[in-house]
N, C-alpha and C positions, 0 to 999 in steps of 0.2 A: 430767154433765160429768166427763170423764175426769181432767182435771188436779186437780180437787177431790178425787176419789176417791184418786188417787195421794198427794196431800198428806195426806189423812186417814190413809192406811196408814202413811206414813213419819213424819209429825210428830204425829199424833193429831188428834182432832176439834177441840180448842181452837185449835191452831195453824192448822188449815185454815180455821176461822172467822175468825181474825185475818188470815190471808193474803187470804182472799176480801174482807174488809172493806177492807183496804189497797188491793187492786186496784180495787175499786169506787170508792173515794175518789180514786184516781189518775185513773181514767177521768172522774169528775165534774170534777176539777180541770182536766184537759186540755180537756174540752168548754167549761168556763167561760173558759179561756184563749183558745180559738178564738173565742168570743163577744166577748171583749175586742178581739181583732184586727179582727173584722168591724165592731164598733161604732166603733172608732177610724177605720177606713177611711171609714165613712159620715160621721163627724164631719168628717174632714179634707177631704171633698169636698162638704160641705153648703153650700148657698147661704146668704147672710147672714140671710135670714128664718127659716131652720131650724137655724142653728148652735147656738143656745142649747138647743133641745130635743135635738139630736143629742149635744151635750156632756153633758147630763143622762143620756141613755141610756148613753153611754160611761162616765161615772163610776159609774153603778149597776152596770154590767157589771164594772168594776174591783172594786167592793165585793164582788160575788158571787164573783169569782175569788179574792180574798183570803180570803174565808170558806172556800171550797172547799180552798184550799191549806192553811189551818190545820187543817181536818178531816183532810186527807191526812197532814199532819205528825203529828197525834195518832195516827192509825192506824199509821204507821210506828213511832212511839215505843212504842206498845202491843205490836206484834210484836217489836220489838227487846228490850224488857224481858222478854217471855216467853222469847225465845231465850236471853237472858243468864242466866235462872234455870234453864236446862236444863244438865245435864252435857254437856261437850264429847264429840265422837265418840271422841277419844283416851281420855278418862276412862272411857267406857263400854266401850271395847275392852279396857282394862286390868283391868276388874272381872270 
């Protein structure tokens, strides 16, 4: 994967791993969000006899999306903390 190799060269292996984790978590979150949309559409069109089951599927999808969003937020925070601990480009240029 070329982008990971470039990230490793520029930021180092630790940052590349954090960036990869963040991107994977973002993809997971977006996929779960798409599932929520699909589940909502099925629930909103469900017949009376299947509405309760469709609503259960929808709320379960919401729970999974919320959990995926929380994992993504943690990954972003981890990368942000790592970046904040690094000297800025300006500080490196001055030294």
